[in-house]
N, C-alpha and C positions, 0 to 999 in steps of 0.2 A: 240924318247927320252925316257929314262928310268926314271920314276917318283919315287922319294924317297917315302917310305911308311909314310903316315900321322900318327902321334901318337895321335892326338886329333880328335876323330870322330865328324862329323857335327851333332849337336843335336838341331833341332829347338825347342825353348821354347816359348810357347804362353800364352797369358792372364796373363802376369806378372803385379804386382801392385807395383808401386814405390811411390804412394801417391803424385804425382806431382801437384795435385790440392790443396795441403795443404798450410800451411803458410810459404812458402819458401821466404826468403828475396830477394829483388831486386838484391842486390850484394851478392849473396849466397856463393861466394868464399872469405871468410875472410873479407868481406866488401870492397874488391878490385874491382873497376869498370873495369880495364883492364882484369884481369883474368876472372871475371864473364862474361863479354861480349865476350871475346875470345871464351869460351866454348859455350856461347849462339849462337854465329855466326856459330859454327860447327853444333849445333842442327838445325838451320835454313837451312843449306846446305844439311843435310843428307837426308830428304825425296826426293827431286828431284835427289840427287846424287845416292841414292839407286835405284831409278827407272831407271836411266841411266845405272847403272851397270847391272841390270837384263835384260834390253833391249839389251845391247851389247853382253851379254853372250847368250841370246836366239837367236840372229842372226845366231848362229852356231849349235843350238841344233839339228836341223833336219839332220845335217851331222854326228852326233855322233851315233855310233853303239855299243860302249862298255857299257854294263849295269851298271857297277860301276860308270862310268863318268856321265851317265844319272841320276843316283840316287843322285850323288853329286851335279849336277846342280839343281835338284829338291829341295834338302835340302838347298842349297845356296840361292835359290829364296825365300824359306820359311823364312830363317833367315833374309834376307835383307828386306822382306816385313814387318816383325815384327819390325825391326829397324825403318822403316818409320813410322809405327803406333805409336810407343812409342815416337819418337821425335816430331811427330805432337802433341801429348799430352803435351810434354814439351813446344812446341812452343805456345800452347794455354796459358800457364802460362806467357810467354813473351808478347803475344798479349794483355793480360789483363793489362799490364803496359802501353798500348797505342802505342806500336810499331806495325807497319803494317807488320807482319810476312808473311802474304800471298803474298804481293807484292814482298818482298825480296826473298821468295822461288820461286815465279814465275819468277823473274829475273834470278835466277840460272838455272831453268828449260829451260827457253828460250835460255839462253847462250849455254847450253849443247846440246839442240835440234837443234837450228838454226845455230849454228856454227859447233859443232863437228859432229852431225849426218848428216848435209847437206854438209859440206865442205870436210869431210874426209872419207876415205874408211872404210868399216866395220872391216877390219883387224886392221886398225889403232885405231879405237875407242875401240876395245876389248883390244888392247895394252895399251891404256890410262887407261882403267878400271883396268887391271892387275897392272899397276903402282900405281894408287890411292888405290887399295886394299893393296898394299905393305905398303903405308903410314899408312892406318888405322890399319893394323895388328901390325906394329912396335911401334905404340903409346903405346901399352901395355908394352913395354920395360921400359917406363918411369913411368907408373902408378903403377906398381907392384914391388916395391923394398923397402928396409928398410928406404929410405929417406921419404917415404910416402908423396909425393909431393901434394897430394890432401887432406891432413889432415885438412886443414882449410875450406874445402868445406862442404856444407850442405850434410848430409849423404844420402838423397834421390837422389839428382842429382849425387853425387859421385857414388852411386850404379848403376844408369842408365848407366854411362860411363864405369863402371867396367864390367857390363854385356855385353855391346856393344863390348868392347875390347876383352873379352873372346871369343865371337862368331866370331869376325873377325879373331882371331887366328885359330879357328877351320876350317874356310873355306878359308884360305888364299891361298891355292893352286888351287882352282877351276878355277878362271878366267885365271890364268897363264897357266894351263894345256890346256884349250880351246884355248888360244892364240897360244901356241906352237904346240900342237898336232893336232888341228883341223883347225885353221886359218892359220897355217904354217908361223907364223911371225918369221922372222929371227932376228939375234942379233942387227943389226943396227936400225931397226924399234922399237924393244923393248927398246933399250937405248934412242932413240929419244923421245919415248913416256914418259919415266921417266923424262927426262929433261923438257919436256912440262908440266908434272904434277907437277914437283918441282916448277915451276913458277905459274901455275894455282892455286894450292891448297892454298898457303899462300896469294896470291893476292886477291882471293875470300873471304877468312876469314877476312882479314883486311878491305876490302871494306865494308862488312856487319857490322863488328864491328864499323867502323867509323860512319856508318849511325845510329847505336844505340847510340853511345856516343853523337852524335849531338842531337839526340832526347832527351837524358837525360839532355841536357842543358850545356854540357861542352864547353867552348870557345876553339878557336884554340890553344891558349897558353896552356891551361889546357890539351888538348888532346895531344899536343906534349910532355908534361911532362909525361903523362900517358904512351904514346907509348915508350918513352925512358926507363922508368923503366920496362915496360912490356917486351920489346924486350930483355933487359938484363936478366930478369927472364927466358926467353926462351933459350938464347944462352950461358949463363954463364957456366963455367965448370961443375957445379953440377945442372944445370938447367933442364928444361923439355926436351929439345932436345938432351942433351948429351948422354943418353943411346941409342938413336935411331941411332946415327951416324954410328956405325960399321955395323948395320943391313942394313942401307940405302945403303952404298957403296958396299956391297956384290952383289947388284942387277946388278952392272956393269960387274961382272965377266962372262966370257964365261962359259956356262954350269951351270949357277946358277939355283936353284929351291928354292921356298919358304920354303920347308920342310928341306932344309939344315940347316935352323935356327930352329932346332927341340926343343930346350929347351926354354920354356916360363916361366919365373919366376912368381910365384903366381897362375898359372893355376890350378895345383892339389889342392891347398889350397882353391881356390874359388869353384871348383867343389865339393869338399868334404863338404864344408860349405853349398852350395846350396842344395845338396842332403839331408844332415842331418837336414836342416831347413824346409824341406817339400816344397822346391821350392820358398823360400822367398828371392828375390834378394837383398833386403836391409840388411837382416841378413847375407846373404852370403858375401856381401862386407865388413861388419864390422868384421865378424869373420875372414875373410881372413887377414884383416889389423892387427888384434890382433895376429894372428899366425905368420905373417911375422915379426912382431916387436920383437918376442921372441929371 
């Protein structure tokens, strides 16, 4: 397979400070419980999820002889490890609210390890990894546009997700290349894994979100109302998921590669702001937003 040339180099960024131990409100996304707990659920999922991704890619590292791919795998692992570190810091913020984040993360890790790692082949689990990496990379399509969908979010948490999305864009081709070029996964298994991930990802998010909303004291009726409004926020024509739709469906094309989606809105603006601010991710996020709003 001929891999398109990546336009965004993989750059591991370490020891970033988002000030996540500051005075961040419980419902940090405009006071909205659904939106806040939706993203908090993602944060709880990420540490075990990133561990799963790294493990599934490492399954095939010993079979890789290309120096370029070996370096990309190394940088992929460094970025994913940093994502796990930062989201554990964010999860500490959530834990201080009384939510048992460790048990919730352990539930995700047990599910991935005892179901996917034990029930399925290594080639299938790396295909699931590539599919989930596709999801995490295309989230940036919604986060970085003139609608500024995260404008009501606390700037520190918003900056964390902006940085995470930027790095997902940078390494979005690594698991896919390992899956196709090393694990020799064919079209049918690749697409089946995406269908699997399309169910797995939102079900896991909503399960953890539900646990948190119950802990917050919302009744069943209140949770139904929150979910109704929240799901509309997700799926409405100008909602969070709308810009992701086109990028999502391209994965089903024969001959697809992640770098065919080469243009990422907001990437150069974030990178320029990050470099000019001396590596401050919060300043980078805010400057990017100001630039895109012009």
